C-alpha positions in Angstrom: 215.3 15.8 61.8 215.2 19.5 62.3 214.6 22.0 59.5 215.4 25.6 60.1 213.7 28.1 57.8 214.4 31.9 57.8 211.1 33.6 58.4 212.5 37.0 59.2 211.0 38.6 56.2 207.7 37.0 57.0 207.7 38.2 60.5 208.5 41.7 59.5 205.7 41.6 57.1 203.3 40.3 59.7 204.5 43.0 62.2 204.0 45.7 59.6 200.5 44.3 58.9 199.6 44.4 62.6 200.9 47.9 62.9 199.0 49.0 59.8 195.8 47.4 61.2 196.3 49.1 64.6 196.8 52.5 62.8 193.8 51.8 60.6 191.6 50.7 63.5 192.6 53.8 65.5 192.1 56.1 62.5 188.6 54.7 62.0 187.9 55.1 65.7 189.1 58.6 65.8 187.2 59.5 62.7 183.9 57.9 64.1 183.8 55.6 61.0 183.2 51.9 60.6 184.4 49.6 57.9 182.4 46.8 56.2 183.5 44.0 54.0 181.0 41.9 52.1 181.5 38.4 50.6 179.4 38.6 47.6 179.1 34.9 46.9 178.7 34.0 50.5 176.2 36.8 51.2 178.0 37.4 54.4 178.9 40.9 55.7 181.5 41.8 58.3 181.5 45.2 60.0 184.0 46.8 62.4 183.3 47.2 66.1 182.4 51.0 65.5 179.2 50.0 63.8 177.9 48.2 66.8 178.6 51.4 68.9 176.6 53.4 66.3 173.6 51.2 66.7 173.8 51.0 70.6 175.3 47.5 70.9 178.4 46.5 72.9 181.7 47.0 71.1 182.9 44.0 69.0 183.0 42.7 65.5 179.8 41.8 63.8 179.2 39.4 61.0 175.7 39.4 59.5 174.0 38.2 56.4 172.4 40.5 53.9 168.8 39.9 55.2 169.8 40.7 58.8 171.5 44.1 57.7 168.4 45.0 55.6 166.1 44.2 58.6 168.0 46.8 60.6 167.6 49.3 57.7 164.6 51.8 57.7 161.7 50.4 55.6 161.6 53.4 53.5 165.4 53.0 52.6 165.6 49.3 52.0 164.8 49.1 48.3 167.0 52.1 47.5 170.1 50.5 49.4 169.4 47.0 47.9 169.2 48.6 44.4 172.5 50.6 44.8 174.4 47.5 46.0 173.1 45.4 43.0 174.1 48.2 40.6 177.6 48.3 42.0 178.0 44.4 41.9 176.7 44.2 38.4 179.1 46.9 37.3 176.3 49.4 36.6 177.8 51.9 39.0 181.4 52.4 39.9 180.8 52.9 43.7 178.1 52.6 46.3 177.3 55.9 48.1 174.0 56.1 50.0 172.5 57.8 53.0 170.0 55.8 55.0 168.8 55.1 58.5 169.7 52.2 60.9 167.7 51.1 63.9 169.3 52.0 67.2 168.8 49.6 70.0 166.8 52.2 72.0 164.4 52.5 69.1 165.5 55.7 67.4 166.9 55.9 63.9 170.6 56.6 63.2 171.5 58.3 59.9 174.6 56.9 58.2 176.4 57.4 55.0 177.7 54.2 53.4 180.3 54.3 50.7 182.2 51.5 49.0 183.2 49.6 45.8 184.1 46.2 44.5 187.8 45.4 45.3 188.0 41.9 43.9 186.6 40.2 40.8 187.0 36.9 38.9 189.0 36.9 35.7 185.7 37.0 34.0 184.8 40.1 35.9 182.4 38.8 38.3 182.3 40.6 41.7 183.6 38.7 44.7 184.2 41.3 47.4 182.7 44.6 48.2 184.5 46.9 50.9 183.5 50.3 52.2 183.1 52.6 55.1 180.1 53.9 57.2 179.9 57.3 58.8 177.5 58.4 61.5 175.9 61.6 60.0 173.0 61.8 62.5 174.3 65.1 63.9 174.9 66.5 60.3 171.4 65.5 59.3 170.0 67.2 62.4 171.8 70.3 61.5 170.7 70.1 58.0 167.2 69.6 59.1 167.4 72.6 61.5 169.0 74.7 58.7 166.2 73.7 56.3 163.7 74.5 59.0 165.4 77.8 59.7 165.6 78.6 56.1 161.9 77.8 55.7 161.0 79.9 58.7 163.2 82.7 57.3 161.4 82.5 53.9 158.1 82.5 55.7 159.2 85.4 58.0 160.4 87.4 55.0 157.2 86.8 53.1 154.9 87.4 56.1 156.9 90.3 57.4 157.3 91.8 54.0 161.1 92.0 54.5 163.3 92.9 51.5 166.9 91.5 51.0 169.6 93.5 49.3 173.3 93.9 49.0 175.4 97.0 48.2 178.7 97.1 46.4 180.3 100.0 48.3 183.2 100.8 45.9 180.7 101.5 43.2 177.7 102.4 45.4 175.5 100.0 43.3 172.6 98.4 45.0 171.1 94.9 44.2 167.5 94.7 45.4 165.2 91.8 45.4 161.5 92.2 44.4 160.4 93.0 47.8 162.8 95.7 48.3 161.8 97.3 45.1 158.2 97.1 46.0 158.8 98.6 49.5 160.5 101.7 47.8 157.7 102.0 45.3 159.9 101.2 42.2 160.7 98.5 39.8 163.9 97.1 38.3 163.1 99.4 35.3 162.4 102.5 37.2 165.3 102.2 39.7 168.9 102.3 38.5 170.5 101.1 41.7 172.8 104.1 42.0 173.4 106.3 45.0 171.7 109.3 43.4 168.8 107.1 42.4 168.4 105.9 45.9 168.6 109.4 47.4 165.9 110.7 44.9 163.5 108.1 46.5 164.0 109.6 50.1 162.3 112.3 51.9 164.5 115.4 51.5 164.9 115.7 55.2 166.2 112.1 55.5 168.9 112.1 52.8 171.7 113.8 54.9 170.7 111.7 58.0 171.1 108.4 56.1 174.4 109.5 54.6 175.7 110.4 58.2 174.7 107.1 59.7 176.2 105.2 56.7 179.4 107.1 56.7 179.8 106.7 60.5 179.4 102.9 60.1 181.8 102.5 57.3 184.5 104.2 59.4 184.5 101.7 62.4 181.3 99.6 62.7 180.4 96.1 61.6 176.7 96.9 61.1 174.3 99.8 61.2 170.5 100.4 61.2 168.7 103.5 60.3 165.1 104.7 59.4 164.0 106.8 56.5 160.9 107.8 54.5 160.3 107.0 50.8 157.9 109.0 48.6 154.7 107.2 47.4 152.4 108.2 44.6 149.9 110.3 46.5 151.0 113.9 47.4 152.6 114.1 50.8 152.4 110.4 51.2 155.5 108.6 52.6 156.4 105.1 53.7 158.7 104.6 56.7 161.5 102.1 56.0 163.9 100.6 58.4 167.2 99.0 57.1 169.6 96.8 58.9 173.0 96.4 57.1 176.0 94.1 57.8 179.3 95.4 56.5 181.8 92.9 54.9 185.4 94.1 55.0 188.5 92.8 53.2 191.8 92.0 54.9 192.8 95.7 54.8 189.7 96.7 56.7 188.0 98.4 53.7 184.3 97.8 53.3 183.6 96.0 50.0 180.1 94.8 50.4 177.0 95.2 52.7 174.2 92.8 53.0 171.0 93.8 54.6 167.2 93.7 55.0 164.5 96.3 54.9 161.0 96.4 56.0 157.9 98.7 56.3 157.6 100.3 59.8 155.0 102.7 58.8 152.5 101.0 61.1 155.1 100.9 63.9 155.8 104.6 63.5 152.1 105.3 63.6 151.6 103.0 66.5 154.6 104.7 68.2 153.0 108.1 67.6 149.6 106.8 68.9 151.5 105.1 71.9 153.3 108.4 72.6 149.9 110.3 72.5 148.4 107.5 74.6 151.3 107.8 77.1 150.8 111.7 77.1 147.2 111.0 77.8 148.0 108.5 80.4 150.5 110.9 82.0 147.7 113.6 81.9 145.1 111.1 83.4 147.7 110.1 86.0 148.3 113.7 86.9 144.6 114.4 87.1 144.1 111.2 89.2 146.8 112.4 91.6 145.2 115.8 91.8 141.8 114.0 92.4 143.4 111.9 95.1 144.9 115.0 96.7 141.7 117.1 96.3 139.6 114.3 97.6 142.1 113.4 100.4 142.2 109.9 99.1 144.9 107.5 100.3 146.3 104.5 98.6 147.5 101.2 100.1 149.2 97.8 99.2 148.9 94.9 101.6 150.7 91.5 101.6 147.9 89.1 102.7 150.1 86.4 103.9 152.1 88.7 106.2 149.5 91.4 106.8 152.0 94.1 106.2 150.6 97.3 104.8 152.2 100.0 102.7 150.5 103.4 103.0 151.0 106.6 101.2 151.1 109.9 103.2 147.4 110.5 102.9 146.5 107.0 104.2 148.8 107.7 107.3 147.0 111.1 107.8 143.5 109.5 107.5 144.3 107.1 110.2 145.9 109.7 112.5 149.4 108.2 112.4 152.7 108.6 110.9 155.4 106.1 109.5 157.1 106.6 112.8 154.1 105.7 115.0 152.6 102.8 112.8 154.8 99.9 111.7 152.4 98.6 109.0 151.7 95.4 110.8 148.2 93.6 110.9 148.2 93.9 114.7 149.2 97.5 114.7 146.3 98.3 112.2 143.6 96.7 114.4 144.8 98.7 117.3 143.7 101.8 115.4 140.2 100.6 114.8 137.2 101.2 117.1 136.8 98.2 119.3 133.3 97.5 118.1 134.6 97.3 114.4 137.6 95.0 114.8 135.7 91.6 114.6 133.5 92.8 111.7 136.5 93.9 109.6 138.5 90.7 110.3 135.5 88.6 109.2 134.9 90.7 106.0 138.5 90.6 105.0 138.6 86.7 105.5 135.4 86.3 103.6 136.7 88.4 100.7 139.9 86.5 100.6 138.1 83.1 100.4 135.6 84.4 97.7 136.3 84.7 94.0 135.3 88.5 94.1 137.7 90.9 92.5 136.5 94.0 94.5 135.0 94.8 97.8 134.3 97.8 100.0 134.6 98.0 103.8 133.8 100.8 106.3 135.3 101.1 109.7 136.0 103.7 112.4 139.5 104.7 113.5 140.4 106.4 116.7 143.2 108.8 116.2 145.7 108.1 118.9 146.8 111.7 119.5 143.4 113.5 119.5 141.0 110.5 120.4 138.8 111.7 117.5 136.7 109.0 115.8 136.8 109.1 112.0 134.8 107.0 109.6 136.9 105.4 106.8 135.8 103.7 103.7 138.2 101.5 101.7 137.7 100.1 98.2 140.0 97.0 97.7 141.0 94.9 94.8 142.4 91.4 95.3 145.5 90.3 93.3 145.3 86.5 93.1 147.7 84.0 91.9 147.1 81.4 89.2 145.5 79.1 91.7 143.0 81.8 92.8 144.6 82.4 96.2 144.9 86.0 97.3 148.5 87.4 97.3 147.9 91.2 97.8 145.2 93.7 98.4 145.5 97.1 96.7 143.1 100.0 97.0 142.2 103.4 98.2 140.7 104.8 101.4 139.0 108.1 102.3 137.3 109.8 105.2 133.5 109.6 105.2 132.9 111.1 108.6 131.1 114.1 107.0 129.1 111.8 104.7 128.1 109.7 107.7 127.0 112.8 109.6 125.1 114.1 106.5 123.4 110.7 106.2 122.4 110.8 109.8 121.2 114.3 109.4 119.4 113.4 106.3 117.7 110.3 108.1 116.8 112.7 111.0 115.5 115.2 108.5 113.4 112.6 106.8 112.1 111.3 110.1 111.3 114.9 111.1 109.6 115.5 107.7 107.6 112.3 108.2 106.5 113.5 111.6 105.6 116.9 110.3 103.6 115.4 107.4 101.8 113.2 109.8 101.4 115.8 112.6 100.7 118.9 110.7 97.1 120.0 109.9 98.3 121.4 106.6 97.8 119.6 103.4 101.1 118.4 101.9 101.2 116.8 98.4 103.2 116.2 95.3 102.1 115.6 91.7 103.8 114.5 88.4 103.8 116.7 85.2 100.4 115.2 84.2 98.8 116.1 87.6 98.8 112.6 89.1 99.3 112.5 92.9 102.6 111.0 93.9 102.6 112.0 97.7 100.0 113.0 100.2 99.8 113.2 104.0 97.1 112.3 106.4 95.4 115.8 106.2 94.9 115.3 102.5 93.3 111.9 103.1 91.0 113.4 105.7 90.0 116.3 103.4 89.3 113.9 100.4 87.7 111.2 102.6 90.0 108.6 100.8 93.0 106.5 101.9 96.4 107.4 100.5 96.3 104.2 98.3 93.1 105.5 96.8 94.6 109.0 96.0 98.0 108.2 94.7 98.1 107.8 90.9 94.8 109.7 90.5 94.0 113.1 89.1 92.2 116.0 91.0 89.0 115.3 89.1 89.1 111.8 90.4 89.4 112.9 94.0 87.6 116.2 94.5 84.4 117.8 93.3 84.6 119.3 89.8 84.4 122.9 90.7 87.3 122.5 93.2 89.3 120.3 90.8 89.0 122.8 88.0 90.5 125.6 90.2 93.2 123.4 91.5 94.2 122.3 88.0 94.3 125.9 86.7 96.6 126.9 89.6 98.9 123.9 89.0 99.3 124.6 85.4 100.2 128.2 86.2 103.1 126.9 88.3 104.2 124.4 85.6 104.2 127.0 82.9 105.8 129.9 84.9 108.4 127.7 86.6 108.0 129.9 89.8 106.4 129.3 93.2 102.9 130.6 93.5 100.7 131.3 96.5 96.9 131.5 96.1 93.7 130.9 98.1 91.5 128.0 97.1 88.2 127.0 98.3 86.8 123.6 99.0 83.3 122.5 100.2 83.8 120.3 103.3 80.7 118.8 105.0 78.6 121.5 103.5 80.9 124.3 104.7 82.9 126.4 102.3 86.5 126.4 103.6 89.4 128.5 102.4 92.9 127.2 102.0 96.1 129.2 101.4 98.1 127.1 98.9 101.7 127.6 98.1 102.8 125.6 95.1 106.3 125.3 93.6 107.7 123.4 90.6 109.4 120.1 91.3 112.8 119.7 89.3 114.8 116.6 88.3 118.6 116.4 88.4 118.7 118.2 85.0 116.7 121.2 86.3 113.7 120.2 84.2 110.2 120.7 85.7 108.7 117.2 86.3 105.8 118.1 88.6 104.7 120.3 91.6 104.9 120.2 95.3 102.6 122.1 97.5 101.3 122.9 101.0 97.7 124.1 101.7 96.7 125.5 105.0 93.1 126.0 106.3 92.7 129.7 106.9 88.9 129.7 107.2 89.0 130.7 110.8 91.9 133.0 110.3 90.0 134.8 107.5 87.1 135.2 109.8 89.3 136.5 112.5 90.9 138.9 110.1 87.5 140.2 108.9 86.5 140.8 112.5 89.8 142.4 113.3 89.6 144.7 110.3 86.1 145.7 111.4 87.4 146.3 114.9 90.4 148.3 113.6 88.1 150.3 111.4 86.0 151.3 114.4 89.1 152.0 116.5 90.7 153.9 113.7 87.4 155.9 113.2 87.3 156.7 116.9 91.0 157.7 117.0 90.7 159.7 113.7 87.6 161.4 115.2 89.6 162.4 118.3 92.5 163.7 116.1 95.1 161.5 117.7 98.1 159.9 116.0 99.0 156.3 116.4 102.3 154.5 116.8 103.1 150.8 116.9 106.6 149.6 118.0 107.9 146.1 117.2 110.7 145.7 119.7 112.0 142.5 118.2 112.7 144.3 114.8 112.9 147.8 116.0 110.3 148.7 113.4 107.8 151.5 114.3 104.6 152.2 112.4 103.6 155.9 112.6 100.2 156.8 111.4 99.5 159.5 108.8 97.8 161.7 111.5 101.0 161.2 113.8 103.0 162.8 111.0 100.6 165.4 109.9 100.1 166.9 113.4 103.8 167.9 113.2 103.4 169.1 109.7 105.3 166.3 107.9 104.4 164.4 104.8 104.1 160.7 104.7 107.7 160.2 103.3 109.3 162.6 105.6 109.2 160.2 108.6 110.8 156.7 108.5 110.1 153.6 110.5 112.7 153.8 113.4 112.6 154.8 117.0 115.0 157.5 116.2 112.3 159.1 114.0 110.6 159.9 117.3 113.6 160.6 119.6 115.3 162.9 117.2 112.2 165.2 117.2 111.8 165.2 121.0 113.1 168.3 122.8 116.5 167.6 124.3 115.3 168.9 127.7 112.5 166.4 127.6 114.2 163.3 126.1 116.0 161.9 129.2 112.8 162.1 131.3 110.8 160.5 128.6 113.3 157.6 128.0 113.5 156.9 131.8 109.7 156.6 132.1 109.5 154.4 129.0 112.3 152.2 130.3 110.6 151.7 133.6 107.4 150.6 131.8 109.3 148.1 129.5 110.8 146.6 132.7 107.3 146.0 133.8 107.3 148.5 136.8 104.2 150.4 135.4 101.0 149.3 133.8 101.4 152.0 131.1 103.1 155.3 130.6 102.0 158.9 130.0 104.3 161.6 128.7 104.0 165.2 128.0 107.0 166.5 125.8 107.8 168.8 123.1 108.4 167.8 119.5 109.9 169.8 116.6 107.4 170.4 113.9 108.4 170.9 110.3 108.0 174.6 110.4 110.7 174.7 113.2 108.2 175.3 116.1 107.8 173.1 119.2 104.6 171.5 119.7 103.4 169.9 123.0 102.5 166.2 122.6 100.5 164.1 125.1 102.0 160.6 124.6 100.4 157.5 126.0 101.7 154.0 125.5 101.5 150.4 126.7 103.2 147.1 126.1 100.5 144.8 124.7 102.8 141.6 124.1 105.5 140.0 126.0 107.3 136.6 125.6 107.2 133.9 128.4 110.2 135.6 130.1 108.4 138.9 130.2 110.5 140.5 127.5 108.4 143.1 125.7 107.7 142.3 122.2 105.1 145.0 121.1 104.1 148.4 122.3 101.5 150.7 121.0 100.3 154.2 121.8 98.8 157.5 120.7 99.9 161.1 120.2 97.6 164.0 121.1 98.6 167.6 120.2 98.1 169.6 123.5 99.9 172.6 122.3 96.8 174.7 122.6 96.1 173.5 126.2 99.7 174.1 127.1 99.6 177.6 125.7 96.3 178.2 127.7 97.8 176.9 130.9 100.9 179.0 130.3 98.6 182.1 129.7 96.6 181.4 133.0 99.9 181.1 135.0 101.1 184.3 133.4 97.7 186.1 134.2 97.8 184.9 137.8 101.4 185.9 138.1 100.4 189.4 136.9 97.3 189.5 139.2 99.4 188.6 142.3 101.8 191.3 141.4 99.0 193.9 141.1 97.4 192.8 144.5 100.7 192.9 146.3 101.3 196.3 144.8 97.9 197.6 146.0 98.1 195.9 149.4 94.6 194.8 148.9 93.1 191.7 150.5 91.4 189.0 148.6 88.8 186.7 149.7 86.6 184.0 148.3 83.3 182.6 149.4 82.0 179.3 148.3 78.3 179.5 148.6 77.7 175.8 148.2 79.9 175.0 151.2 79.7 178.2 153.0 83.5 178.3 153.3 85.2 181.6 153.2 89.0 182.0 152.4 91.0 185.2 152.5 94.6 186.3 152.2 96.7 187.7 155.0 96.2 191.2 153.8 92.5 191.1 154.9 93.6 190.7 158.6 95.0 194.2 158.5 91.8 195.8 157.1 89.4 197.2 159.8 86.3 196.7 157.8 87.4 193.3 156.8 88.0 192.3 160.4 84.6 193.5 161.4 82.9 191.6 158.6 84.8 188.4 159.6 83.8 188.9 163.3 80.2 189.3 162.3 80.2 186.1 160.3 81.2 183.4 162.7 80.4 180.5 160.4 82.9 181.6 157.9 86.4 180.4 158.4 89.6 181.6 157.0 
């Protein structure tokens, strides 16, 4: 038996139900929401597949009991969730709406919002079915937490930074300030009316127009603006620097309706900026001075990459090494080619050791051979190591300069010290130094020999601890004179040595420190006992010689050929009628007074003697006297000192006035001439008989006289 029933309506209903469920499922999936349905009496809960995805499980429906769901709920949220569900079931609340956390499969907590209500009750009102939706709000909670955190940080920043918040109603110009903004401007809500005029009265007069110009320019076309201004404080000429940053809010027609902004105190920043500007100016000045110092000191700079060995030099560094950018490529190999061969290994080792050490600075000296000239120059470099976090060297930076002159001076100083040491040890003179109190700081062997003590037994002691009292008293007086006067002082001092009183010529001078203050004395004392005795003997000899010369009436001259200085004695000058100051000390004071006819002959004779061709020289010449007359001088001289090559060094001589003798000789010559003329005129013969020898001489006129011939013939022993 077959029964056919029309189920078209039922099928259509089922189809609509399937379609509605499909739409509902896809709607929930697209909205990232899950649905839950709770059988209150059975204490079973069904959730849609989306909830499984939310907690990290594979997609699919899930049916759990109340205890299982609460086990997945965060412990801090369980009581609250349970209480909310109970209130809804019991009718105390119309709906369930709670935010709480569910445990994700990977261990983190997922924030959800669960909302629902009772959809089925018994006729008596007892709840049978509770249906609702679950939304994953983890991202929202994260944003809320970030927002809360940002808000908290903003509040802290505003509080810590002293930032004020305000907004401006631009149509009215009225300003709404918070407490901090009032405080920054030095006013209160009662003393500031919020108007434009009130605001301008707070500003420095020079800033009012500037602020208005910045604001008006921003209102025309900008979304925000920032400006700085000064506000008056209570003290005279006291101002606070304020910076404001304003965002402009425009309506649909583009007109600015409101502005919100922040303001803060930048007085410290302005002062620091001023200080920074001054510091930068100072830095610029220091940099300029440093550059001038580098240029004046001919100091070069360099930068070297340690890993590659490539060097970057400035112009002075190139010049110091005798190369140019065109002749030196900056490489490590090229650098070592510039060094003196004996320095290459040492520089390599020093550089390696410095790089491996933890030192920050080092100094190295080496010699470079300039390729063009072949000159050897001593270079000193001061290097700083630039290291990475691990301590390994990355770069070397530093300066270099030529120390050739310094090296030469050091060598000269060393040689000078060695020479001084040799002099101190070899000289018979006493060399010593004392401090301001008179203690010996330095002595040589001669001092030790005089005192009869070793240097160790003299240094640090006073004169009274080294020498007899009488000697020490005199020495101390002379030392004090040098200390008080601050000038060198030469004096003769006597010391009893082995029972003999010896005389020393002591030259003492103040010893100065680097400030120029006197801190002691230095001195040299020479034994002049024998020299003093010789001088005394010489003076006695000279006195006897001078007495003999003065007795003879001769003048003395003494010619130093090295200096050209000539000593003319007072008698030398007076025999010509000159005063002491009329004659100088030059050779010309003699030659200018010699008769022009006599001078060439005299100079020739003197030159022959100076060349060593004669033992001495004798001259007779005329010299001009002060009264204008010419006086005859008998000039005798001799070189008494020559050097090893025979060059004359000193020549002395005498002048004798022979004018009377010359005049007598001239008178005799004149008389003889007159007698000769008289005899010749009288034709008389003249003869002469030497009775001692018996010789008889006659003139030719006697031979023509008869009586004379007869006399000659009768005297055969007489010859003519």
